[in-house]
N, C-alpha and C positions, 0 to 999 in steps of 0.2 A: 591497470589491474580489474581483474572481472569477478564478474559474485557469481558464482553458473550455486543455482539453491538446487538442495536432496530432494527428494520426495513429491510430499502433497503444497510444498514453498514458493514463495514465491517474493520477488524482491520488486516492492516497491518506492517509487517516488514521486513525495503529499506534494499534492499541484501548494504558487504556494497562499502564505497566508493574506486575507484581507484588513490591513491596519482602518480604510472609514466604510461606517459604515456610508446605505444609503440614500441618507438625507445627510451629508456629508463633515457626521462629525470622526473626530481619531481616535482612534483608539491605541490603549497604552497598551501591552505592553502583554503583563497580566491577566488583563480581559478579553486577549484577544481566547477563541476555542479554537483546540487543536482540531486543521484538517484530517475530516475524513471521507473526502477525495484524494486518489494518484494516477498516478497516470500506472504501466507494469511494464517496467522493467528485464525482468527474467525471471522465462517458468520454470518449474524440474518436471523430471516426466512423471511423475505420478506413479503408480503398480501397485504392487501390495502396501496398501496403509495400518498402522493393525489389523490386518487378517482381512481383512478387506479391500478389496478393489479401489481405485480409486482416478478416474479416466479427468484429469487435468480442460476445461471451461477456458479456463480466461490466454489472451493469448500478447503477446507482447505489442506493446503501441495500447492495450485497453485501455480506455479507463472504466473506474474501479470507482465504488461504496464500500468501504469497511468497516468495519467493528471500528468502535471509540477510541477503547487502549488496547487493542489487541497487537501481535509481536512483539517486535526487535527491532530499536531500528537502531543503525548502526550509522555509521562515515566513511570514509573511501575516500584520497582521492579527495575534503574538503565539501564531496557532496552530501549531506546526509539518502536515505532510502535506512523504509522501512519493512522489513521481513517478519512475513503473514504465513498463518498454516491457508491455502486453496477455502477453506471452508467459516472461516475468520471478514472471507468479501460476499459480502449481501447483496449488492449488484453490478447490472454492465449496464453503462451509463451509453448511451448509442445516440 
């Protein structure tokens, strides 16, 4: 199966959660923060959204930082993804 986002939506795959701190302390699952960096897996076509023209500024393969509580989490073929609006993406990591 394949996810194809509509409008100004973007499908993201979160980067792996870090389980140890830089000093070597192992974190419990509850103490780990939700990651806010992800790789772009699919990009919607953009177009007219809420009466405004939206041009997509991200592309497949980009590493991005997005709002911490943005989007909807979905599971497809044992993989977890987050679908967000382009406006929830804060930056592209270069």
